[in-house]
N, C-alpha and C positions, 0 to 999 in steps of 0.2 A: 491771771496776768492777761492784759489787754494785747491784742495783736498791734504790732505797729501800723501807723497810718498808712504807710507805703505799700502795705500788702493789702489793706481793706479798700484802699482806693481804686482797685482794678476788679473788673470781672471778667471772667473767662469768656471767650468768644460765643461759646456755646450756651450761656446763661443769659437770660433777659434779653435774648435776640440781638446781643452786641451792644447794648446800652451800658454806660458807665454809671456807677453811684455818683451822686453829688457829693463832693468832697467836704463842702461846707456843712452839710448835714452830719457828716461822720465826726467833723471837728466839734460841731456843736454838742453832740451827745458825749463826746470825750470829755471836754471841758466841764460838762454838767454832772460828770461822774457817773454816768449810767451807759448801759449799752444801746446800740441802736435797736429800733424795734425789729422783730422778725420779719424777714421779707416774705411776702407771699410766694407759693410756689409759681414758677413760670407757667403760663398758659400758652397753647398753641392753636392756631386756627384749625377748623375741622378739615379743611381741604389738605393742610399739611399732614395731619395724622393720616388721612386716607392714603396720601401718597406714600408716606413711609411704611405703612402696612403692605400696600401693593408691591413696594420694592423689595421688602423683606421676602415677601411670599415667592417673587420671581427668582431672587437670589437662591432661595431654598430649593426650588424647583430645578434650577440649572445644576446646582450642587447634586441633587438627588440622580439626575439624569447622568452626569458625569461618573458619579460612583457606579451606577448600574451598569453602564457600559464598560467600566473597567473590569467590573466583577465577571461580565458576560464574556469579554475577551479572554480573560485568565482561565474561565471554565472551559471554553472552546479549545483553547491551546492544550489544556489538559486532556480533553475528551478525543482530540483528533492528533494523536502524534505522528511523527514521520517515521518511515520505516526504509531500510536499505537492504539490499540482497547480495550475497557473495557468490552466487551460483546462477547457472543458466535455468536450472529447475526452478529455483526461488524467483528468478526473473518472470518466469512464465505466469506464476500465481499473482505476483503483484501487479503484472500489466493488466491482467483479467479483472482482479478483485479491488484493487486500490490504486489506480493510475495516479490520483492526485495526492496520494500521500507519500509517493517515492521520492527519497532525497539522493539515491545513488543505486546503481545497478552493477551487475558482475563485470568482470574483465573481458567476459564474451559477449557483452551486450552491443558491440559494433561490429560482430562478425556476421556472416550470412545465415548463422544458426540461430540468431536471436529474431524475436517477434517485436522487438522494440521498433516504433515509428521513429521517423527522421528526427523528430524534435526530442524524443526521449533518448536518442542515442547521444545527445549533447550532455545527458546527465553524468556527474562524477561516476568513477568506477572504483570499486573496491573489491578485495579478496581476503581470504582467510589468512591474513599476516598480522601479527600484533601491532606493528608500527602504522600500517595502513588503517586498521580498525580503530586506533586510538584517535586517529584524525578524522573519522567518519562522524559527519554532521547528521545524526539521526538519533531519535529516541529508542528505536527497536532495531536490531540487526537480525536479519532472517539468514541461518546457515543451512547449507545444504547437507546432505548426508556425510556423515564422518568428519564434518568441520565443527568449529567451535571449540577448540582444545583450550584457548585461551580466554574464553568468554567470561569467565568469572572476574577478570581483572578490569573489565570495561565498565564505563559508566553507563553505556547503553544497556537496554535489557536485552539479553539473548533470547532468540527464538529458533528452534531447531526443526526443520522439515521432518516429518515421520516418513521414513522410506517403505516404500510397498510397490507392488507390481500388478495392481488391479485397480477397477474403478471405484471400490470403496475408499481407497487411500486418497482419491481426489476430494471427496467431500470431508474427510478427516482433516486433511491440511488447510482445506478452505475455512473450515470452522476454527481451526487454531489461529489462523491469520485474522479473520473478522473480529473474533473474540479480543485479540491482543488490540487491534486498532479501535475497538469499540464502536464497529460500523455494521450494517446490515447490507448485503449485497443481494440483489435479486437474481443475478446471474448464476447464484449457486442453484436456485430452483429450476433455472432453465436448463443447467446441465442435468439436473435429476430427470427432467421430462424428455430430454434427448436420449439419454441412456436407456430409459424405459421404452421410447419408441425403436430403438435398435434392437432390443430384446424381443419385443412384439414381432418385428419383421424377421428376426432370425428364427423364431419359432414357428413362423409360417412357411418357411422354406421347405420345399418337398425334397430338394436335394442339396446336401452340404459338401460343397467343393473342397478338395485338399488344396492347402496354400503353402507355399515356401517362402520364407523370409531370407533375403540376402543383403548384407551390408555392403558398403564399398570395399572394405577389407576382405570380404568373402565370409564374413562371420554370419552366424544363423541364430535363431532363438527356439528353444523348445518350450515345453510345458512350464507353467510357473512364471513366465516372463510377462512384461507389458504387452509384447507383440502378440503372445498368445492370447492374451486377454483381449485384445482388439480383434483379433481373427475370430475368436469364439462369439464375441459380441455381434460381429457382423454377419454370423451365420455360417462360418466356415470351419474346417478342421485343420488343424496344424499338421502339416506333412512331416514335421520333425517329432519323433516320439521321445526323444531323450529329454532330460530335464536340464533347464537353464541355459546360459549363453555358452556358445562354442563356435570354433572356427574349423570347419571339415576341410579336408584336402579336396581340390578341384575334382579328382576322381569320384569323391563321395557325393559332392554337389549334383553332378550330372546323372548320378544314379537314381535320384529322386524322381517321382512321376507326378508332379502337381498339375492341378487345373489351372492354378494362377499362380505367378511368382510376384511377390512384393519386393522391390529394391528400395533402399532408403540410403541417403547421405552420397548419392552418386554425383548429384550436381553441385551440392554445397557442403560436402564433406571436406576434412582436412586431408590433403596430398600425403602419401606416404609410401614406402617400398612396399607396403603389405597391401596395397589396393588391388588385390586379386581379382576382385570380380570386374573391375574395369579395366585390367592390364591383361588378363589371360583370355587369349582368342577362344579357347574351347568353352569356357564359361560365358564368354559374350554370345557365342552362337546358340548355346544352350537356353539362355535368356531370351534371345530373340525368336526362338522356335515356339515360345510359349506365351500366351496371354500374360501380360505383365502390366504393373502400374508402380510408378515411383511415388512413394509418401515422402513428402519434405521432411527432412531431418528436424527441422526446427519444431515439428509438431510434438514429437515425443523424445526430448533429452531424458525424461523420467514420465513417470506415470502422472503427469500433470493435466491441466485443462485441455492441452492439445490432443491427448489420446482419444478424446471423444471425435474430434473432427477426423483423426486418423482412421478410426473404426468407421466412420460415415462414409469416408472415401472408398474404403475397402468394401463395404456393404454395397455401394454404387457400382464397383467394378464387378462384384459377383453378379448383380442384377444383368450385366451386359453380356455375361458368359453365354456361349451357345447351349 
């Protein structure tokens, strides 16, 4: 069946460069009882073909670039996750290792005990509370010692600091964090060099002084504590021979005969009725009668990166002893 004349009388705009068929030729062939002769394939000028090829190539290149940028952006987002900390100890690690990855810090990040800079103190704060943690905008949440009881219910990946009271613990936790963030931090290598330098200097000491530690509350630290680790690394001997943390009576404090007294949290600690070392006149006179040095409490809320600096300050104080 032949197509109606109304349809054959038109050509699509893309065909024949917009020219119409001659209708009288169509009618002539229809009345003659035969089909119109086969139309030759449209031909395009060489310049037009070159233009279309270049246009196609340009569009293809643009599409490829957009696709690659999209894939790169997605890969970077997956490789550089954000992390939040619930503890002062965790804060100290993140501030040193991955400051650009932090989305939130602990509830203590705006206190005098925090090492956060002014801009970092404006970051959101979180703590180990189920409702707070559910709202935290982070890919990873770093929990302190004994925290993370409800971590299995979180969308974020939980990461728990390993508690320890020596310098080896610093490298262990640093590796834990950098692996989770898929980053490499040169500062870890610097820490190792500083610890080695401390040990070399300590071994070279001809005399190892006895050192007593006192906190604001009158507490002290024996063997097996991070304070003991810092004293040993600095080349001193802990005057307290008992193990662990304890709070001796004022009478017991003044009975020690140290060459150097380390105080901590005296200037930036929390005020309480137990602030024996800053309230008791006998203890105050005892401290003043000995060479002493205040180690900023923000350096060692745990055996974190600041423990190295604390040991360095103790070492420098030993060097100044008569």
